[in-house]
C-alpha positions in Angstrom: -35.6 -3.9 -1.4 -37.0 -4.1 -4.9 -35.3 -5.2 -7.5 -35.7 -1.5 -9.7 -34.8 0.2 -6.0 -31.6 -2.3 -5.8 -30.5 -1.9 -9.8 -30.4 2.0 -9.3 -28.8 1.9 -6.2 -26.0 -0.1 -7.6 -25.7 1.9 -11.0 -25.6 5.0 -8.8 -22.8 3.3 -6.4 -20.6 2.3 -9.2 -20.9 5.3 -11.3 -19.9 7.2 -8.4 -17.1 4.9 -7.0 -15.5 5.3 -11.0 -16.0 9.0 -11.4 -14.6 9.9 -8.0 -12.1 7.4 -7.9 -10.7 8.6 -11.4 -10.9 12.1 -9.9 -8.7 11.2 -6.9 -6.4 9.1 -9.2 -5.8 12.2 -11.8 -4.8 14.1 -8.7 -2.2 11.4 -7.8 -4.1 10.0 -4.8 -5.3 6.5 -4.1 -8.3 6.0 -6.0 -10.0 4.6 -2.6 -10.3 7.9 -1.3 -12.2 9.0 -4.3 -14.6 5.8 -3.6 -14.7 7.1 0.2 -15.9 10.6 -0.8 -18.4 9.2 -3.3 -20.1 7.4 -0.7 -20.1 10.6 1.5 -21.7 12.5 -1.2 -24.2 10.1 -2.3 -25.3 8.6 1.2 -27.9 10.1 3.5 -25.7 12.4 5.0 -25.8 14.8 1.9 -27.3 14.1 -1.2 -29.1 11.1 -0.3 -29.3 9.0 -3.4 -28.8 5.6 -1.9 -29.7 4.3 1.6 -27.9 1.1 2.9 -29.8 -2.3 2.3 -29.5 -5.3 3.8 -28.4 -6.6 0.2 -25.9 -3.4 -0.4 -24.5 -4.6 3.4 -24.3 -8.1 2.3 -22.4 -6.9 -1.1 -20.4 -4.8 0.8 -19.4 -7.7 3.4 -18.1 -9.8 0.3 -16.2 -6.9 -1.0 -14.4 -7.0 2.1 -13.9 -10.9 2.0 -12.1 -10.2 -1.5 -10.4 -7.3 -0.8 -8.6 -9.5 2.2 -8.2 -12.4 -0.4 -6.7 -10.0 -2.4 -4.5 -9.1 0.2 -3.6 -12.5 1.3 -2.5 -13.5 -2.5 -0.2 -10.3 -2.7 1.1 -11.2 0.5 4.2 -14.5 0.9 4.6 -16.4 4.3 8.0 -16.5 3.0 8.5 -12.9 3.4 7.0 -12.8 7.1 9.6 -15.4 8.2 12.3 -13.4 6.0 11.0 -9.9 7.4 14.2 -9.8 9.8 14.2 -8.2 12.9 15.1 -4.5 11.8 11.3 -5.2 10.1 9.8 -6.7 12.9 11.1 -4.4 15.3 9.6 -1.5 13.3 6.1 -3.2 13.0 5.7 -3.8 16.7 6.7 -0.3 17.5 3.8 0.8 14.6 1.3 -1.5 16.3 2.1 -0.7 20.3 2.7 2.8 20.2 -0.6 3.9 18.1 -2.9 1.5 20.4 -1.1 3.0 23.7 -1.5 6.6 22.8 -5.0 6.1 21.2 -6.3 4.1 24.2 -4.8 6.6 26.6 -6.2 10.0 24.9 -9.7 8.2 24.3 -9.7 7.3 27.9 -8.4 10.9 29.1 -11.5 12.2 26.8 -13.9 10.4 29.2 -14.8 7.3 26.4 -15.7 4.1 28.0 -12.3 1.4 28.1 -14.1 -0.7 25.3 -14.4 2.3 22.8 -10.6 3.3 23.9 -9.6 0.0 22.9 -11.7 0.1 19.4 -10.0 3.4 18.7 -6.5 2.5 19.6 -6.9 -0.7 17.6 -7.9 1.2 14.4 -5.1 3.5 15.1 -2.7 0.3 14.5 -3.8 -0.4 11.0 -1.3 0.5 8.1 -2.1 0.0 4.6 1.2 -0.3 3.0 -0.4 -0.8 -0.4 -0.7 2.8 -0.8 3.2 3.4 0.1 4.2 0.5 -1.8 2.6 2.4 -4.9 4.4 5.5 -4.3 7.7 3.9 -4.1 6.8 2.1 -7.4 6.3 4.9 -9.0 9.6 6.7 -8.0 11.5 3.6 -8.6 12.5 3.0 -5.1 11.3 -0.3 -4.4 14.7 -1.7 -3.9 15.8 1.0 -1.8 17.0 -0.2 2.0 14.0 1.8 3.6 11.4 0.6 1.4 12.5 -2.9 1.8 12.0 -2.5 5.5 8.7 -0.7 5.2 7.4 -3.4 3.0 8.7 -6.2 5.4 7.1 -4.4 8.3 3.5 -4.4 6.1 3.6 -7.9 6.3 4.0 -8.4 10.2 2.0 -5.3 10.5 -1.1 -7.5 8.5 -0.7 -10.2 10.9 -0.6 -8.5 13.9 -3.6 -6.1 12.7 -5.9 -9.1 11.8 -4.6 -10.8 15.6 -5.7 -7.3 16.9 -9.2 -6.9 15.0 -9.8 -10.9 16.3 -9.6 -9.5 19.7 -11.4 -6.5 19.7 -14.5 -7.9 17.7 -14.4 -11.0 20.5 -14.2 -8.1 23.2 -17.4 -6.4 21.6 -19.5 -9.5 21.4 -18.6 -10.0 25.1 -19.0 -6.7 26.4 -16.1 -6.7 28.7 -12.3 -6.5 29.1 -10.2 -8.8 30.6 -6.3 -9.7 30.5 -7.5 -13.9 30.7 -10.5 -12.9 27.5 -7.6 -10.8 25.6 -5.4 -13.8 26.0 -7.5 -16.6 25.0 -8.8 -14.5 22.0 -5.2 -13.6 20.8 -4.1 -17.3 20.9 -7.2 -18.5 19.3 -6.7 -15.9 16.4 -2.8 -17.0 16.2 -3.7 -21.1 16.2 -6.4 -20.5 13.7 -3.8 -18.4 11.4 -1.2 -21.4 12.0 -3.2 -24.3 11.5 -5.1 -22.9 8.5 -2.2 -21.8 6.8 -0.3 -25.1 7.8 -2.9 -27.6 6.7 -3.4 -25.4 3.6 -0.3 -25.4 2.2 -0.3 -28.9 2.4 -3.8 -30.0 0.5 -3.4 -26.9 -1.8 -1.1 -28.5 -4.8 -3.3 -31.4 -4.8 -6.6 -29.5 -4.6 -5.0 -27.1 -7.4 -4.2 -30.0 -9.7 -7.7 -31.4 -9.2 -9.1 -28.1 -10.4 -7.0 -27.4 -13.2 -7.7 -30.9 -14.5 -11.5 -29.7 -14.7 -12.9 -28.4 -17.9 -15.8 -26.1 -16.9 -14.7 -22.3 -17.6 -14.2 -20.4 -14.5 -13.5 -23.2 -12.4 -10.3 -22.0 -10.8 -11.4 -18.8 -9.4 -14.9 -20.2 -8.4 -13.2 -22.9 -6.3 -10.7 -19.9 -5.0 -14.0 -18.4 -3.8 -15.1 -21.4 -2.2 -12.1 -21.6 -0.1 -11.9 -18.3 1.0 -15.3 -18.2 2.2 -15.4 -21.6 3.5 -12.3 -20.5 5.7 -14.5 -16.9 6.7 -17.0 -19.4 8.0 -14.8 -21.3 10.3 -13.3 -18.3 11.6 -16.7 -17.1 12.6 -17.7 -20.1 13.8 -14.8 -20.2 16.2 -15.4 -16.5 17.1 -13.4 -14.4 15.4 -13.7 -12.0 12.1 -14.5 -13.8 8.9 -11.8 -11.4 7.1 -9.3 -13.5 9.0 -10.4 -17.0 7.1 -10.3 -14.7 3.7 -6.7 -13.6 4.5 -5.5 -17.0 5.3 -7.3 -18.4 2.4 -5.2 -15.7 0.3 -1.9 -17.0 2.2 -2.5 -20.3 0.9 -3.0 -20.1 -2.1 -0.2 -17.4 -3.0 2.0 -20.5 -1.9 0.6 -22.4 -5.5 1.7 -22.2 -9.0 -1.6 -20.7 -10.0 -1.2 -17.9 -7.7 -0.9 -15.5 -10.8 -3.7 -16.8 -12.5 -5.9 -16.4 -9.7 -4.6 -13.0 -8.9 -5.7 -11.8 -12.6 -9.1 -14.1 -12.3 -10.2 -12.4 -9.4 -9.4 -8.7 -10.0 -12.8 -8.3 -12.4 -14.4 -9.6 -9.2 -12.7 -7.3 -7.0 -13.2 -4.3 -9.0 -17.1 -4.9 -8.9 -17.4 -5.6 -5.5 -14.5 -3.8 -3.4 -16.0 -0.5 -4.4 -19.5 -1.4 -3.1 -17.4 -1.7 0.5 -15.6 1.6 0.3 -18.5 3.4 -0.9 -20.6 1.9 2.0 -18.2 3.1 4.3 -18.6 6.6 3.2 -22.6 6.0 3.2 -22.4 5.9 7.0 -20.5 9.0 7.5 -22.5 12.0 8.6 -20.5 15.3 7.7 -22.5 17.4 10.2 -21.6 15.6 12.9 -17.8 16.8 12.2 -19.0 20.5 12.0 -16.3 22.5 13.5 -19.0 25.3 15.1 -21.4 22.8 16.6 -21.2 22.2 20.6 -21.0 18.5 20.1 -19.1 18.0 17.0 -16.1 15.5 17.0 -14.1 17.8 14.8 -11.7 18.7 17.9 -11.6 14.6 18.2 -10.9 13.8 14.9 -8.2 16.5 14.8 -6.4 15.1 18.3 -6.6 11.7 16.6 -4.9 12.4 13.5 -2.2 14.1 15.0 -1.6 10.9 17.0 -2.1 9.0 14.0 0.9 10.5 12.0 3.1 11.0 15.0 2.8 7.3 16.2 3.5 5.9 12.9 6.5 8.3 12.6 7.7 6.6 16.2 8.0 3.4 14.2 11.2 4.8 12.3 12.9 5.7 15.4 13.2 1.6 15.6 15.3 1.8 12.8 19.1 0.6 13.9 20.6 0.2 10.3 23.0 2.7 8.9 21.8 2.4 5.7 18.2 2.7 6.4 16.7 5.9 6.8 14.0 6.9 9.5 12.0 9.3 7.7 10.8 7.4 4.8 10.2 4.5 7.3 8.1 6.5 9.8 6.2 8.4 7.2 5.4 5.0 4.7 3.5 3.6 7.8 1.4 6.4 8.2 -1.5 5.6 5.7 -4.3 3.7 7.4 -6.2 3.2 4.1 -8.7 0.1 3.6 -7.4 -1.6 6.8 -8.3 1.4 9.3 -11.6 1.5 7.8 -12.1 -2.1 8.1 -11.4 -1.4 11.8 -13.6 1.5 11.9 -16.5 -0.1 10.2 -16.2 -3.5 12.3 -16.5 -1.4 15.7 -19.9 0.7 14.1 -21.3 -3.0 13.0 -20.4 -4.2 16.9 -22.2 -1.0 18.0 -19.0 -0.2 20.1 -18.3 3.1 18.2 -21.1 5.5 17.9 -21.9 7.3 14.4 -19.7 10.4 15.4 -16.8 8.8 16.4 -17.1 6.8 13.3 -17.0 9.6 11.2 -14.3 11.2 13.0 -12.2 8.0 12.5 -13.1 7.7 8.7 -11.6 11.5 8.7 -8.7 10.3 10.3 -7.9 7.1 7.7 -8.9 9.9 5.0 -6.2 12.4 6.5 -3.4 9.8 6.8 -3.8 8.5 3.4 -4.3 11.7 1.9 -0.7 12.9 3.8 1.7 9.8 3.3 2.2 10.1 -0.5 3.4 13.4 -1.4 5.8 13.3 2.2 7.5 10.4 0.5 7.6 12.0 -2.9 9.0 14.8 -0.8 11.6 13.2 1.0 12.9 11.2 -2.0 13.2 14.4 -3.9 15.3 15.9 -1.2 17.6 12.8 -1.0 18.3 12.9 -4.8 18.8 16.8 -4.6 21.3 16.6 -2.2 22.9 13.5 -3.8 
């Protein structure tokens, strides 16, 4: 790719991401949906203004690593340990039911087992960051139901990354076996535990060493070096690179420089994370979801959307504490957001999911992300009206 072409592509990508993101934000929806729509519009499926190149792909991959580093920084190992039985049970139901129903439905529709596994895994994802934003806007973060959802989110993140590691490993081998899945699961758990355990012990010494340096930007540079190094190690042991970035975020979140690192990473994330979401949208082919075409995946998208909503509502049924409302918990688990997009993108990159099914999955992610915020607002509005 020529330098001029790359520069123009970045101009279009960033401009479209910000304009569409602003539009959806003004409509009360997450900016990520606007960035997805921007990718669909400027991509080969509609206007064809930008085509994915090796450089753009590399920037998108770097963007998703930074995104997972941010997620790790905003998480707390202590919260995971304090999540409690109620939040853990909600998370488990919110993972098992979507996976099982998604897998069985894809098998019933005649898809290969490997494809069914990837689709089921995609449906397990939960982007509670979107739910947390809605609850914060409503001033309900201290609500009992909100605490259960946010606690379940921590457990869900860990389980989701382990599932992603397993299905990615399955895609590389091309076969599904109980032994192989067990080995991959154990490998992912061991990697996270070891990385976090060693990292937490070494982090204070490393941070104090970095703080003593006089060069500008040292803390953010070394934080990124740490994240990319762990991502590379994860790749070497056969796991998804984002697991390493997430583990790095969890480790850095235990240091005294956590807030400082979070603030420094935001400008970098603002530049690169939208490139990831726009590139996800660019891979969507709207024509493949034409409801009037004989071979369209439109019906599959509708079926999977129904499963995606219903199976997460089932997580609310796992609530047994009297002061916790089941409906807000179930609805709060619905948005797939960026986590679901990472799963779908992994399936496309591995060659397991075809572009038509990928487009359907992105449609599912967008629908679930659209439906949850207004639904939550309605639930809490009814509670206020009745009280």
